[in-house]
N, C-alpha and C positions, 0 to 999 in steps of 0.2 A: 504494500500500500504506500502510495506517495502522499505524504502529508503536506500538500500545498495545492491550493485552488487558484486558478487564474481569475483575475478580476478585470472586467472590461474597462472599468474606470478606477484608477488607483484609490483604494480606501474609501468607497462611497458610503460606508456605514460607520456608526460609532463602534469603536474597537476597544476591547479589554485585553490587555497584555498580562499574562500570568507568568511570573518568574518563580519557578518551583525549584528551590534550592535544597540542600541537605538538611537544613534546620528551619528555614522560614519560607513562607509563600508570600509573594508580593503581587498585588493586583493594581494595575494602572489603567485608568479609563481615559481614552483619547477621543476627542471630537475632531473628526477629519475634515479638512478643507477640500471640497471636491475640485476646486480649481487648481490649487497649488500642489495638492498631494501631500501637504504637510499636516501635522497633527498638533492640536492643542491639548496638553496634558492637564486635565481638569481636576483630577484627584487621585489619591492612591491609598491603599491600606496594606497592613502587614499582619500575617497570621502565623502563629507558631505551628510547626509540624512535629508531631511526636514520633520519633523513630523512622520517619519517612516511609511508612507502610502504605502500599497502594490503596488499601481499603479506607485509609484516613484522608487520602488526597482529595477525593471527590467532595466530601462534606466541607473540607477546608476551602476548596475552590468556590463552592456554591455560596458559602458564608461570606467569603471575601468579595465575590462579585456583587452580592446583595448589598453589602456595606458600602462599596465604592460607588455603586449606582445611586444609593441614597445620598451620599455625601456630595456627589457631583450633580445630582438632579437630572441625570439623563440615563437612558437605558442602553445597555450594550446589545449589539446586533450580531457581532462576530468576535472571535477570540483568536489570539496568537499565543503559542506556548513556547516558553524558553525553559530549557532544562539543564541541570548541572551535569557535570561529567560522570557522576556515578549512575546516571540514568541513560543518557545518550552520549555518544562520542563522535568526534569528527576527524577526518583525515583527508588531506589533499595529496594528490599524486599527479605527476606530469609524465606523459608519454608522447613520444615523437615517432613519426614514420617518414620514410623517404618515398616520395611519389614516383611512380614509374614514368609518368609523362609530365614533367614540371612545367611545360609550356601550355598544357591544357588548363582551362579554368576549372576551379573547384566547383562542383555542382552538388545538389542536395543528396543524391544517392551516395556519392563518395563520402560526404560529411556524415550521413547516417551510419554508414558502415564503420567509419573510424570511431565515432562516438560510442557505438555499441561495443566495438572491440576493446576500446579503452575501459569502458565500464566493467566488462568481464574481468579484465586484468586487475582493475582496482578492487573489485569484490573479492578476488582470490587473495589479494594482499590483506584486505580487511578481515577475512575469515581467519587467516593465520594470526593476525594481531589479536583478534577477539579471543581465540582459543588460549593464547599466551596470557592475556590480561585477566581472563575470567576462570580458566580451567574447564570451561564448558566445551562441548563438541563444536567444531566449525559450523556444522549445520544449524546451530542455534543462532547464528549471526543473521540479522535482518537489516536491510537498508530502509531508511526513513525517507530521505530525499537527497537531491544532488544539485550543485550549482557549478556552472563553468565560470572560473574566476580569472583565467588567462588563456589567450590564444596567440600563437606566434606563427608567422610564416617566414622561413629563412632568418629566424632569430629577431624578427621585428614584430612588436606587439600590434595587434589589429583587433578591431571590434567584431567584425564579421568576415570570415574568410570566403564566403560565397562570391564567385566571380573573379577571384584573384588567382594568379599563377604563382608557382613557387616549387621548390624542390623538397623542403622539409616543413611539415606541419606538426606543431606541438600544441597539446591541450593540457590544461591543468584543471582538474575537477575536484571540488570539495564534496565529500560524501558524509552524510550523517547516518550513523548506524546504532543499533541497539540489540538487545536479546529478544528472542521470540516472546518470552513472558512479558517483557516491558512493552513490546509493540502491541500485544493483545490488550494490555492494561490501558494503553493510550487510546486505542480504538474504542474501548468501553467508556473511558473518560469523555471523549468527544461526543459520544452518543448520549451520555447522561446529562451533560451540560445543556444540550438542546440549542446550542448556538452554532453558527456557521464557522468552521475551522479555517482560518485564513492562512495558517502556516505553523511550522515548528522548526526550532533551531537550537543547537547547543549554545550556551552562553559564550563559549570560546569563539564561535563563528561571529556572534554579534559584536564582540570586542574587536576581532580582526577587521570586521567590516567597517568599523569606525575610522580606520586609517585610510587615507586616500593615497594608496601606493601606486603612483603613476610611474611611467617609464624612467623618470629621472631619480626615483627613490633607490638609494643604494644601501641604506642602513637596514641591517637585520634587527628584529625586535623580539624581546621576551616579555610576555605579559604574565604577571603572577596575581591570580585572583584568590583572595583569602576569604573563604566562607566560614560557616559555623563549624562544620565537621570535616571538610576537606579543603585542600589547597590545590588549585589547578594551575599548571604552567603551560602556556601556549607559545610555541616557538614559530616565528614567522621569518622565513628566509627568502631572498631573491624575489621580492615583490609579491610574495604569496605563492610562489611555485612550490614551496614547502610550507605547510601549516600542519603542525602536529601538537597534540595536547597530551599531557600526562598529569597524573594527580597522585597525592598521597593523603592518608587519612589523619591529618592534623589540621585543625583550624582554630578559630577564636575560642572554641569551647575549652581547649586545654588550659587557657588562662583563667576562664570563668571557674573551672573545676579547682584549679590551684588556689584561687581566692576563697572559694567555698570551703575547701579543706582547712586552709590556714585560719580563717575566721570562724569556722564551725557554724556556717549558715547555709541556707538553701541556695539552689542554683539561680533562682530568680533574683534573690537579694544580692548574690555575688555578681550577677550580670549588671545590676544597678551600680555596684561599687566599681566594676570594671569600666563602665561608661564614664563615671566621675574621674577615675584614674586617667583615662585617655584625654579627658577635657581639662585636666589639671585643676580639678575642683576639690581635690583632697589637700590636706595640710602637707607641707614639705616633709615632715617626719613620717607621715603615713605613706607618702609616695616613695620615700627612701626604703622603708621596710618592705612594701609590696614589690618594689623593683628588685630587691635582693631575693625575695621569695620566688619571683617569676623568672629569674635568670636561667635555671635549668630547663624550663619550658621553652624559653626563647631559643636556647641552644638546640633542643630537640627539633624545633620547627626548622631552624636553619640547616640542621643535618638532613632533614627531609628534602629541603630544596637541593642540597648538595647531591643527594642520591639521584634525584631526577636529572640534574644537570650532567652527572656522570653518564647516565644512559643516553642523553642527547649527544654528549661529546663523542661517544663511541661511534655514533652514526654520522655526525656532521663535523667533527673536529672543532673548528672555530665557532665559538658561541658569541652572541652579541653582548656588548658591555652596557647597552642602553636597555634599561628595565623599567617597565611601567607596573606600578602596584595599584590594585583596586580591590573592591570587595569590602565587606563590613569590618574585617580585621586589619585592613591595610594601614590604619592610623594608630595601631597599637604601639606604644612607646618601646623603642629598642629594636624593632624589626628592621627598619631602614638602616639604622646605624650599624647593626651587625652585618647586613648584606654589603654595605659600603666597605666596612673594615675587612671582612673575610673574603669577599668575592671581587672587590674593587669595581663594583657596579656603579653606573650613573643612574640613580634612582629618580624616577619622575612619576607624576600622576597624569592620567589621561585627561587632557584639557576638555572642558565642556564644549568648546567650539567645534570639536570633532562630531558632536551630535547635531547634525545640520537640519534634520527634518522635524524636530520637536520644539514647540514653544512651551516652555515649562512654566506654568502658572502656579506651581506648588513649591514647597520647601524641600522636595526630594532632591538629594545631591548624589545618590548612589549611581556612579557612572555605569556600572554593569546593567542596572535596570534601565537607565536612559539609553544605553547602547542597544538593548533588546527592543525597546519601544521604537527607536530609530530604524532598526532593521525591519520591524513589522510593517513599516510604511513603504518599504521598497516594493515596487511592482514586480511580481514574478515575470520573468522574461516572456513577453507575448510574441515569441518568435519560434523559429524552427528548433532552437536549442532545447527549450523547456519540454516541448512535446517529444523530442527524440530521447531526452534523458528519462522522462517518465515512462516511455515505452520500453526503454532498455531495463529500467528497474523492474517493471512488471514481468518482463521475460526472465530476469534473474530470479525474482521471487517465486516464479512458477505458478 
């Protein structure tokens, strides 16, 4: 099943964007401008998810949608799903082929053949990755959707190769995939909500999509998204010719738990203390004591980053020094300083100017959420590419 519907006119309906993370669900309600294709973010809400169990996700989504509709004063007509890396994953892959007759213009049958051939190769790679990541059989891997993110003819980027001549044609396709169980749960969720499903994407792709990586872009990028229970690292190389995401099971919760244990209080109270600690609202003495208590947890988190970077290094050798931090835990004191000291990284935040399609009339500053809302307003390619990709996915899924 391909989780993406074409829309004749970009975003002609009020759209609720659901960001389903490992710990929290956020719902954002957008009023879409039919003329410009841009969205006004009217309101948003946040719901706690207990253990991230699928049977708890539907009532949490329903509750969040009802709340955000009430706060915004408008009803949602369609929804867009953004999911964390423990539910769906994404992988880009580039394949090239040498054309037998480079002087002949590329036509639709040739393009169809190449895209379908590339998708089968990508899916073979995805199945192997999936089995290594999950321990499940390769047959349990299922594609969700796909996007062409780069096309080159004889090493020159081009928007549409139809009608062009050339010897070498290269395609980079970003595929979103998940397990059979998760796919079935997503199908059920879409049916239960009773809204038109506009699309689905991993948060890593939404963050990647924020960057305008044109032909002149030379810098590789590493995005570290720190959630409640997991930290996700997205590596972007060569203008997106390589986009790969890996994660580890440590996030902001480890700091909350350490505070709860130290002060002998509940997790909700500890979360409130953690927020005050981040905002420097505690006394200097309290901050000093907590800082010392939390040092081992910060070291554990940094070691988690180190392990993932070593995995990336084995495949790609040189890694970017430019690192963007985002997510709820990204402002936690000590993380940036440790990464700068131990990894010599240039730590940056993703600037809000990268979110070009959203007029934010709320106080929401979470760049991951805003990036997802931004992506939700992208028109699915109303051209040969999207239909060919969808057909290829249906053939692969069987």
